[in-house]
N, C-alpha and C positions, 0 to 999 in steps of 0.2 A: 144162341146165345141165350145168357136165363139173367134174369132183373132181378134184383131186392125190391121189400116195401115194406117197406119200415112208414108205424104213425104213431105221431108223438101229443100229446102234451102238452104245451107249455106256459108257464107262468104269467103272461100277461106281463103282472109288475115285472118280472124280470128278462124282460123281452132280449134286452140289452144285453145280459150276456152270458142269455141264451143260442146271444149270434154270435156271440166271441167263445164260446166253446163251438160253433159246428164250422166259425173261422178256421181255429187258433189247431181246435184239437182233430173234431171230426174227420172231413174234409182228407184234411193234411193223409191222418189214415185212413182211412176213405180209399185214395188214388192211392199206396204205397200197396195194396193187395195184391194178389197173385192175379193174373187175367181180367183187371181193373180195363172196362172201355170207355164208362165213360157217365156222372151222377148228374145229376139236378135237383133240387133240394127246394122247398112250400110249401111254406108259410101264411094260416088264412088272415085275408085282412083286419080280421078282429083280434088276430094274433098269438090265439089262443091252438090252433091245434097245428101238427107241419105233417106233410110226406119226404120222404125221401126215396127217391128209384135211382136206380143203380146197377149200371150193367157191365155181367161180366160175361168173360170168352163163355164158359163150362158153369156144368152145376156144379162141380162140384169144386168149387173156386165159389157162386154164388152163399152155399148153402155153411161154405167154411166161415165166410164178409156175414154171413147172419146170426151165424153162433158166437161171430165177435161181438157186435149187436145186441145178442138179446143181453151178454153180460153188463149193458152199462147199458146208462149212464149212473154213477154213485145214488145213494138214500139223499143229496143234497142239489139236486141239481137241479138247474134251471123244468128241467122235461126231464116227463115223467113217457117210458113208454110202454104202447101202446100190442100196438104186434107188430110180427115182425117175419114176412112172408117171400118163398121163389118161387118165382115162374120163368112161366121159358117162353124164350120171344119168338111172337108166329106174324107178322109183323110188324113189320119198318118207314117212315116218314122221314124225309128230310135232307 
C-alpha cells in the first residue's frame, strides 16, 4: 500500500465553507479513485491547517491521486494546498 499525505492552510473565517467542500467534493472524489482503501482528514484546533491521509492499493494509484490533488483547489477556495506527497506504507496498526 501507499499513502497520499496532503497539507493545507484553511481560511479560518471560511471554516464552514472549507468543511462543506471537504464533505461534498473532496471525500466523494477521493473515494471514487481507483485503488482507494481509506482516508482520514484532520483539522488543527484553531482551524487554520489541515492534513489528509489517504491509502491506496498501489504506488501508481497514489501518484495518480496526488496529481489530481495538485490540480485543486481553485483560486477562490477557502483552502490553500501546501504539499502533496506519496509515501510507502511500512507499518500499520488498528
